[in-house]
Every structure is written in structure tokens, then in C-alpha cells.
N, C-alpha and C positions, 0 to 999 in steps of 0.2 A: 258372258253376261249373267247367265243363270247361276253359274257357280258363285259369282260375286254377290248376287242377291241372297243366295242361300247362306253364304258365309256371314253376310251382314245380319241376317235374321238370327243366326246362331249366336253371334256376338251380342246382339241386342237382348236375346232371351237369357243368356248365361247369368247376368247379375240377378235378374228377377228370380230365376230358379234357385240360385245359391242363397239368396236372402230369404227365400221361403222355406228352405230346408230346416228341419229341426235337428240340431246338432247336439249330441250328448257324448260324454266321455266313456271310456271303455274299460275301467279297472274297478274291481270290487274293493270296498273299504274294509280295512281290517276290523274284525269283531273285537268286542271287549274294550272299547274306548270310553273315556270319561266325559260325559256331556254335562258341562258346567251348570247351565240354567236348570236343567232337569233335576240335577242333584241338589242345587240350592233350594229348590222348592220343597225338599224333604227336611230342611233344617228349620228348627224353631228359633227365630231371632227375637222373640219377645216373651219367652216363658218366665215363670217365677224364679227368683233367686233367693238363696238364704243370705243372711246378713254377712256371714263370713265370705261367701262367694262374691257378694257385691263389693266388699272391701278389697278383696284380692283383685277383682277385675277393674276396679277403679285405678289401680296402679299399673295395669297392663296398657301399653301404648301400641297403637297400630298406625302405621304411616305408609305413604307411597314414596318410594325412591325413584326419581326420574333422571335418566342420563340422556344428555343431548345427542343428536346424530353424530356419526363419525364414519370412517371407512373401515372395511370394504362395503360393497353395495348392500349386503343384508343387514347392516346397521345404519344405513342412510336415514332411517326414520326414527331413530332413538329407541329408548328402552324404558320399561316400567317394571318395578318389583314391589312386592308387598312385604313390609318389614314388621315384625312382631317383637316388642320389647317386654320382657317379663322380669320383675324385680329379682335381683340376685343371679341372673343369667345373662349371657351375652346375646345381643339381639340377633335374630335370624331373619334372613330375607328369603321369601318364596318367589322363585323366578320361573315364569311361564314361557321363557324363550329358549329352553334347552333342547338341543338336538345333537345327535351323534352321527359320525361318519361310519355307519355300520356297512356291512356287505350290501345291504339292500338300499342304502341311502340314495345312490344315483338313480336307480330304477324308480324309487318312490318319488324323488324330486322331478324326474322327467314326466311321470304320469300324474303329477298333481296330488300325490299322496304324501304330504309333508307331516310326518308324525313327530310332534313336539311333546315335551314332558315338563312337568313342574319339578323343580329341584330346590333343595334347601342348602343355604350356605350362610356363613357368618356375615352379617351386614357389613362389618368393618372391612372384611376381605373384598367384598364386591365393590364397596366405595373406593377402596385403594386401587382396584382394577380400573374403575372409571377414571380416576385421577391420573393413573399412569398412561391412559389413552388421551389425556388432556380434554376430557369431555365435561362440560358444565354439568354439575350434579346438584340436585335439590331434594329437600324432604318436605312433604306435606303431611302434618299430623292430622289424623281423622278424628273428628269430634263424634264419637259413638257412645251410645249408652252401654252400661255394663251388660245388659241382655244381648245387645247387638254384638258386643265383643265376644261373648260366649259362643254365639252362633258362628261368628267368623272363625274362631279357634277350632270349633267342632268341625266345620267344613274343611279347613286347611289340614287338620289331622287326618280326616278321611281321604282327602285328595292326595296327600303325600304318601299314602300307602302304595307299595310297588305295583299292585294290580290296578290302581286307579290313577296313576301318574300321566298316562299317555292320552293325548287328544289329537284330533285332526286339525292341523293349522290351516287357517284361511286368512289371507292378509287383511281383508277388510272386516270380516265377520267374527273371527275367532283367533285372537292373537294375545300377546303378552299384556296389552292394554285393555282389550275388551273383557278378558277374564277377570281382571281386577275391577273394571267398571261394573260388571255383573255382580261381583261379590259385594261391592259397596252399595249398589242399588238394593240388593236383598237386605243388607243390614239396615238400610233406611226405609224398609217397608215398601219399596217401590216408588217412593216419593221423588227420588232423584231422577228416575227415568221419566216419570210423568212431567216433571218440570223441564228436563232437557229436550224431550221430544216436542214440547210446545214451541221450541225456538227453531225457526227455519234459518239455516245458514245461508241459503241462496247459492250454495256451491255444491258441486258433485264430489264423489270420491276422487275423480280424476283431478278436479281443481284443487282439492286438499292435498293430494299426494305429490303432484308434479313438482312443486317448489322444493321438496325434499330431495329430488333427483338432480338439483342444480350443480352438484360437484362434477357431474359427468354429462355432457350434452349427448354423448353416444347412448348412454343408458336411458336418459330422459326420452329420446326419440324411439329407441328400441322397445322399451317397456310400454310406452304409450301406443306404439304400433301394434303390439301383441294384444292389448286389452280392448274389448269391444264395448257395445252400447250399455251393458249392464252396470257400468260405473259412471254413467253420464246423466242420471237423474239427480235433481237437488236432494240433499239429505238434511236431516235435522241434527241438532247439536249432540244428541245421544249417539247417533251413528258416527259423527265426526270424532268421537272419543276413541276411535281405532288408533289414533295417533297419540303416543305417550304424553307429549307436552300439551296437547289439546285436552286430554283427560285431566291432567293436573290443573290446568287453568280453569276448566269447567267445574271441577269439584271445589276448587278454591273459591270460585265465585258463588257457588251454591252454599258453601259453609261460611262465607265472609271471612276467610282466613288468607294469609299470605304464606307462600312456601318459604322455607328456610334455605338459604344458599349455603351449600356445603363446599362447593368448589367452582371457581370461575375459570373458564378456558383462557389460555394465553395466546393461542394461535388460530383456533377454529373460528370461521365466520358464522354468524347466525343464519338460520334459514330465511331466505328472502321472502318478503310478504307478497310480492307479485313476481311471478315467473311464468311467462307464456311461451309456447313453443312456436307460434306462428312466425314471428320475425326471425327467430333463430333457424327455423326450418327453411325459410326463404333464403337466408344467407348460405346455408349448406347447399341448397339446391342450386343457387346461382354459381357457386364454385364448381359443383359437379357439371352443370350445364356448360360452363365456360370450357372445362377440360374436354368434354365430349365434342364441343364444337371444333376442336382441333382436327377432327376427322374430315372436315370439309375444306381443309387448307389446300393450297396449291402444291406446296412442297411435300415430296413423298415422305421424308423422314418425320415431318410434323404429323402427317396423317397416320403413319405407323405408330408413333408415340401415342396419339389420340386413341387409336384402336386398342392398344394395350391397356390404357387407362379406362376406356369405356368398357372393355371386357371385364376388367376387375370390378367396376362399379355394378354392372348388371349381374354378374355372377354372385357378388356379395348380396345384392338385393334378392336374388333367387334363393340363396341359402336362408336368408331371413324369412322370406315368405313361405318357404317349405316348412320351416320350424312352426310358423303360425298355423298352417294348414294341418300339420300333424297334431298340434295341441288342440285345435278345434274339433277334430274328428276322433281322436284316439286317446285323449287324456281327460282327467277330472279337473283341469284348469278351467272352471266355469266362466271366468272373466274373459276368456278368449272366444266364447261361443257367439255365433251370429255376427262375426266381425267383418264389416265391409272392407276393411283394409286388405283382406285376402284377395279382393278383386281389383283394388286400386293398384297395389303392387303385388302381383301374383307370381307363382312359379313360372309363368310364361315368359317372364323377363329373362329367363335363361336363354331363350332363342336369340335375341339380339346380342347377348353376351357371347354365345358361341360364334355367331356371325362376325362379330368384331374380332374375335380371336383368329378366325380363318382369314379375315381381311388383312391381317398383318402380312400374309404371304400372297393372298389372292383376293382382290377386293370384291365385296358383295354388297355394294351400295344400294342397289335396288331392293334386295331382300331386307336389308337393314331398315330402309325407309318404310317399307310395307309393314314390317313387324312393329316398329315404333309407332306408326300411325294406328295400327290395330290396338295396341296397348293403350294409346291415348283415347281411342274410341270407347273401349271398355270402361276406362276411368270416368269419362264424361257421361256415359249412360248410367253408371253407378251413382254419380253425383246428381243426375237428373232424377233418378228414382228416389234418392234420399231427400230431395227437395219437394217432391210432389206426393210423397207418402208419409204416414205418421212415424216412420222409422227415424230415430234420432241417434246420432253418434257424433261426438265432438272430435272430428278427425280432419279439420281443415289443413293441419300441418302435413298430413299424408298426401292430400290432393296437391298441395303446393309442390312438394318434392317430386311426386310422380309426373305431374303435367309439365313441369319445367324441364325435367330430364327427357321425357318422351318427345316433347316439342323440339328440344335442342338436337336430339338424335335424328328426328325426321327431317328437320330443316337442313342440317349439315349433310345428310345423305343426298337430299335433293340438290343442294347447291353444288355438290361435287360433280354431278352430271352436267350441270349448266356451264360451269366455269372451266372444266378440264377436258380436253379431248380424250385423255386416257379414261376418263369417267364414262364417255360414250362407248369406248371399246369394252370397258368392263360391263357396261349395261347390256351390250350385245351378247357378251359371253354369258351373262346371267340368264338371258332369255334363251 
């Protein structure tokens, strides 16, 4: 009895201790990076111009090229580029989404050190590339003063130098769209930011980004599982411009202009306006729970099949949760920090996974039932703490999946004792 009480107290305190922990990444950022906003502050976007310079800059065109989302996963969210058109020369597109598969790429990717660069390419070549991928492509010409154009050209010239090209990518705060957003805002003297920040979208980073994951339910669930509470507060329209098509629509509204359609996709579906994970997670969990319930069947071959499937499900969840724990404690992926999902579906799910694997040959129903019940208790305690404390994370989908799977496993293990004599013998052997 005392051991049971002690175990219950440990399980009860585990979520509170984990949630209270201050989790930080563990890798140093490479020196010599180019910090866009800091460098933009050094550029004069309103200085005096000579008449000849003004006439020249009047003919310079600066526009945003936006390509719609596509596959694979790293272009699910679309792309933005800044195009410069100079009379007598071919238009050049400045692209802030360039990365290379160098020797250190995989190490950098794993540890949250995604070093991206700005690159230059002929605009026509990049547009042809988007068209070959059947991605809707648009152009939004920016209505900038000659003084602002000079500032943009000066900044791009400095940014494109080899020693200034590299920056530390962040999906929400520093990417191909936010870099262009910041350039445009500086060219507008800060007016664009002031206007856009005054508009509350009523949506979080998670709300904005999840519909773009709709091509793959697996990635939608997995990426949302990995991301913690830092992306769940409502954001303003300026922050929402981390998405290329939102950036284009927002600047178009600010300027009162309409983008020019360069190419319309023939096969790709638009990003859905509403895409929630709750119902989809429930459907996935229902299928998984139904498969796990096979372990409570009377027929031996059905139980063995159920054990094999349950082992696969729990071991897969253990791998997924181990990735999250690693990212929380040892990487610079700050969106994973303080993530309650690491308690709801934790590496402890490996225990029932191994027990189901063993049960293919020798049944461990009592141990399986106890482990599933303990996992369900941890999830319920975590949910209670989330409800009674100021902590906020939009993770209902994770609770649905975890609780349905754990409950199915616990109930199936218990029913196998009650309905089958062999279950009682297995129970005696386990004891």
C-alpha cells in the first residue's frame, strides 16, 4: 500500500516539476550573422536626392514575387522573393529562402541552427521554376518613393555581400517573408508596422500555420505535437506576415493595390480557410484504439495480431516523444520549450510497447493494464494542471489521441482477465 501511495505521489508531482522547469537549448549560434532589423536601422530611407538620381530611381521597380505552397514539407507554406527591375537590365530576385546541404547541415538542422542565406537570381528564371512546379505565382509592385527605393537598393547591395548573406532562420520570426516585411516597413518609415500591429487577428501562430499542413495529416499532427505554448498566444497582423501570402495580402491592403497574377495552378488545391486537428485527431485515435482493443479478444490469433499492432503504435509514439524531449532539452528549437505534450505522450509509452511485443509470445496483460492506467493518470493530471493554472497550450488534439489510446489499452487488458481463463493463468504468472 505504501509503495502504491508513493508511486501515486511521484506521478502526481512529475507534471508539475516538468512544467516548472526552465528549458533551454544547448548549442552556440555561429558568429558573424546578418541581423536584418539592426542593419536596416543604419540605412537612410529619406535622404536628399539629386534630380538625376530621382529620375533614375523613378524608373526602378521593386516588387514582391509570391509563390503558393507546394510539396515537399519545407515549401508547404509558400515563398516570397523581392524583385528589383532596373531599366536596361534583366530583373533580379533576392531570395531569403536559400540553404545548402553542406556537411554540417544535418547537425545544424537537428539542433535548431538553420543557417539560411540571401541569394540573387534572374527573376524570369525563378518564375519559370515556380511555374514548372505548378505553383500559383503573383507579383505585387511596391509604391515606394525614390528615396525609399535608394535605401532598399543600398540595403540589398550590402546584404548580398558574401560576408553578410547568412542569417539564423526562424520559422515564425525570421524567414523569407519576415525579411521582406522588415525591408518594406523600413522603406515606409515604420508606418506599415504601426498600422499592421494595430490589427489583432484573433489567431495564434499555430492557428495561422496549421491549415498549410493540410496536405499531410501526419505532418500536421507531428509538427503540432512538437510545438509548445510559445505559439499559442493571439498575434497581430504584422506578426502574421511570417506567411508569404499573408504578407502579400497585407501589403496590398495597406497600399490599396491588387497583385498581378503571373501564373495560376492547374492541379494544386488552395490552402483551406478552416482546418482544425481536433476531429481529425479523434478519427485517428478511434482507429488506433479499435486496433489496440483486439488485444482483449477471445481468439488467440486476434490477440497476437493486436499485440503486434499495439507494439508498433506505442513504440512509434515513444520515438516521437523522445524526439520532442531531445529538442526541448538539447536544441535551439525554442518553439518546443515547456511543451506539455512531452508529458501527455511521453517516452514512457515505450513500456506498454515492449510489453505488447513480449505478449506476442507470453501474455503480460496485468502489466500492460497497469502501465496504460499510469500513462492515463499522468495525462489527466497534466490536463488538470493546465486547466487550473495560467499555463496555456492549444493541445486538445494530443489529449484526445493519448487518452483514447491509453483507455483502450487499459480496458482491453482488464477484459482479457475477466473473459478468458487463460487470462487468469497469465495473471497468476505475472504475479
